[in-house]
C-alpha positions in Angstrom: 1.6 -12.8 5.7 2.3 -16.5 5.2 5.1 -17.1 7.8 6.1 -20.4 6.5 6.3 -19.2 2.9 8.4 -16.1 4.3 10.7 -17.9 5.9 11.6 -20.6 3.3 11.9 -17.8 0.7 14.4 -16.1 3.0 16.3 -19.7 3.6 16.8 -20.0 -0.5 17.9 -16.6 -0.7 20.7 -16.7 1.7 23.3 -18.1 -0.8 22.5 -15.1 -3.6 21.3 -12.3 -0.7 24.7 -10.2 -0.3 25.3 -10.0 -4.0 22.2 -8.0 -4.2 21.8 -6.3 -1.0 22.7 -3.1 -1.5 19.5 -1.3 -0.5 19.5 -3.3 2.8 23.2 -2.2 3.5 22.3 1.7 2.7 19.2 1.3 4.9 21.3 -0.1 8.0 24.0 3.3 7.4 21.1 5.2 7.5 19.3 3.9 10.5 22.7 4.3 12.6 23.3 7.6 11.7 19.5 8.4 13.0 20.4 7.6 16.5 21.5 9.8 19.0 25.7 10.3 18.9 25.6 9.9 22.8 23.5 6.5 22.7 24.9 3.7 24.9 24.3 0.2 25.1 25.8 -2.6 26.9 23.4 -5.5 25.4 21.9 -5.2 22.1 19.5 -7.6 19.6 19.8 -7.3 16.3 16.3 -8.6 15.6 16.0 -10.3 11.7 19.7 -9.7 11.5 19.6 -11.1 7.8 23.1 -12.2 6.6 24.6 -9.9 9.4 25.5 -6.7 7.8 23.8 -4.6 10.3 26.1 -6.4 13.3 28.9 -5.1 11.8 27.9 -1.8 12.2 26.4 -2.1 15.5 29.9 -4.0 16.8 31.8 -1.0 15.3 29.7 1.7 17.3 29.2 -0.2 20.5 32.8 -2.4 20.6 32.3 -3.7 24.0 28.6 -4.4 24.0 26.6 -8.0 24.3 25.1 -8.3 20.5 22.9 -11.2 20.1 21.8 -12.0 16.3 18.3 -13.4 15.8 16.4 -14.6 12.9 13.9 -17.0 12.2 15.4 -18.0 8.4 18.4 -20.7 9.5 19.8 -20.3 6.0 20.2 -16.5 6.7 21.7 -17.3 10.3 24.2 -19.6 9.4 26.2 -16.5 7.5 26.1 -14.5 10.7 28.8 -14.9 13.4 28.8 -14.5 17.4 26.1 -15.0 19.5 22.9 -16.1 17.5 19.4 -17.5 18.0 17.0 -18.9 15.3 13.8 -17.0 16.6 10.7 -15.3 15.3 10.9 -11.7 16.3 6.9 -11.7 17.1 7.7 -14.5 19.9 11.3 -13.7 21.3 12.9 -16.0 23.5 14.3 -13.9 26.1 12.9 -12.4 29.4 11.9 -8.8 29.9 14.1 -5.9 30.1 16.7 -8.0 28.4 18.2 -5.4 26.2 19.5 -1.7 26.2 19.2 -1.3 22.2 16.6 -3.2 20.0 17.6 -2.8 16.6 15.9 -4.3 13.3 16.3 -3.1 9.8 14.1 -4.2 7.2 12.4 -7.0 8.7 9.3 -5.4 10.6 7.5 -5.4 7.4 7.4 -9.1 6.9 5.8 -9.3 10.4 2.4 -8.5 12.3 3.8 -5.2 13.4 2.0 -4.8 16.7 2.9 -8.2 17.7 6.6 -7.5 16.7 6.5 -4.3 18.8 5.4 -5.4 21.4 7.5 -8.0 21.7 10.6 -5.2 21.3 9.0 -3.3 23.8 8.7 -6.2 26.4 12.4 -7.1 26.0 14.0 -3.6 26.0 15.2 -2.5 29.4 13.6 0.7 31.0 15.2 3.7 29.3 16.4 1.6 26.2 16.5 2.6 22.8 14.5 1.1 19.8 15.8 1.3 16.2 14.0 0.0 13.5 13.6 0.4 9.7 10.8 -0.7 7.2 9.4 -0.1 3.9 6.2 2.0 3.4 3.4 2.3 1.0 5.5 4.0 -1.6 7.6 0.9 -2.4 8.1 -0.2 -5.9 5.3 1.9 -7.4 6.9 1.6 -10.7 6.4 -2.3 -10.4 2.9 -1.8 -9.0 1.6 0.1 -12.0 3.4 -2.0 -14.6 1.2 -4.9 -13.7 -2.1 -3.2 -13.1 -5.1 -4.6 -14.1 -2.9 -7.6 -15.5 -5.2 -10.2 -13.4 -6.7 -10.7 -10.5 -3.7 -11.7 -8.6 -1.1 -9.9 -6.6 1.9 -9.8 -8.4 4.0 -6.7 -6.3 4.0 -7.0 -2.4 2.1 -4.5 -0.3 3.8 -2.4 2.7 2.0 -0.6 5.4 2.0 3.0 6.4 4.4 4.7 8.6 1.5 5.4 10.8 0.7 1.8 11.3 4.2 1.8 13.1 4.0 4.8 14.7 0.6 3.5 16.2 2.3 0.4 17.4 4.8 1.9 19.5 2.7 4.2 21.0 0.3 1.1 22.0 3.2 -0.7 23.2 4.1 2.1 25.5 7.1 3.4 23.8 7.8 7.0 24.1 9.7 9.6 22.3 8.6 8.3 19.0 10.2 9.8 15.7 9.6 8.8 12.1 11.4 9.7 9.2 10.7 8.9 5.6 13.5 8.7 3.2 12.8 7.7 -0.6 15.6 5.5 -2.2 15.7 5.0 -6.0 17.6 2.1 -7.3 18.1 1.1 -11.2 18.1 -1.8 -13.1 19.1 -2.7 -16.8 15.8 -4.3 -17.4 12.5 -5.6 -15.7 14.0 -9.2 -15.7 16.8 -8.1 -13.9 15.0 -6.1 -11.4 12.5 -9.4 -10.6 15.6 -11.5 -10.4 17.1 -9.0 -7.6 13.7 -9.3 -5.7 13.9 -13.0 -5.7 17.6 -13.1 -4.5 16.8 -11.1 -1.5 13.8 -13.6 -0.8 11.7 -10.6 -1.2 9.6 -12.0 -4.0 5.6 -13.1 -4.0 5.6 -14.4 -0.6 1.7 -13.4 0.2 -1.7 -14.1 -0.4 -3.1 -14.2 -3.6 0.1 -14.8 -5.5 -0.3 -16.1 -9.4 0.2 -19.8 -9.4 1.8 -19.8 -12.9 3.8 -17.7 -15.7 2.1 -14.9 -17.4 1.3 -15.3 -21.2 3.7 -13.8 -23.6 1.5 -11.1 -24.9 0.5 -10.0 -21.4 4.7 -9.8 -20.1 5.2 -7.9 -23.0 2.9 -5.3 -22.2 4.0 -5.2 -18.7 7.6 -5.1 -20.1 6.5 -1.9 -22.6 4.9 -0.4 -19.4 8.1 -0.4 -17.2 10.1 0.5 -20.3 8.3 4.0 -20.5 9.7 4.7 -17.2 13.6 4.3 -18.5 16.0 7.1 -17.4 19.5 7.4 -18.5 20.6 5.1 -15.5 18.1 2.3 -16.1 15.0 1.4 -14.8 14.2 2.7 -11.7 12.7 1.0 -8.6 11.5 3.3 -5.9 11.6 2.2 -1.8 10.0 4.4 0.8 12.2 3.8 4.0 10.8 4.4 7.2 13.2 5.1 9.6 11.6 4.8 13.4 13.3 5.5 16.8 11.7 5.2 20.2 12.5 4.7 23.9 11.0 2.3 26.8 
């Protein structure tokens, strides 16, 4: 992925992010629930903190811990409070063995998985806990199918399988790797509303081979018709395959 494009996309989305981040908030809560009830932490890193929703959950669970927020999009980081640092989670500016808990919710999918997990393992103290959520290959399948065969360009973001996350954890020497997959379905009034929401989140076309211009009217109408065929009582569905990963150092 193009890191510069990703950073710029999330910087632009910082102002609108919270208004459409219902999925992100839901996933943060699922990730918190996946952690052992008796887990303790005196120092915590929120890696890829976004606008900071996860920080509130972390501070409520571990009120006396030192919590550091890190994000490489400065626009996002400006919305957070407390100790914060603008940094790429593939190259963290912290010494080894710094944190008891490495938390990262819906950030790892924008990274080189092996590099990010290796950095997580490096900054975790012995016996520390890793807690990560990511998106899997079953994400936005409805959108992918609607755009299938339109042209040679990519219109939908692609995500890695859960095994890639497990392999990266094992390669980094992490133990007790546990993966749980959840499918979450969100609904939108129409296709344009879904695409606007993705753009407001910064999760629009940030990868390679993106189309340089707009679709023609007839092609767009065909895409809309495909998606409309999936309509349910609640609206047009958008499925997200959420991967929850925990491990120990």
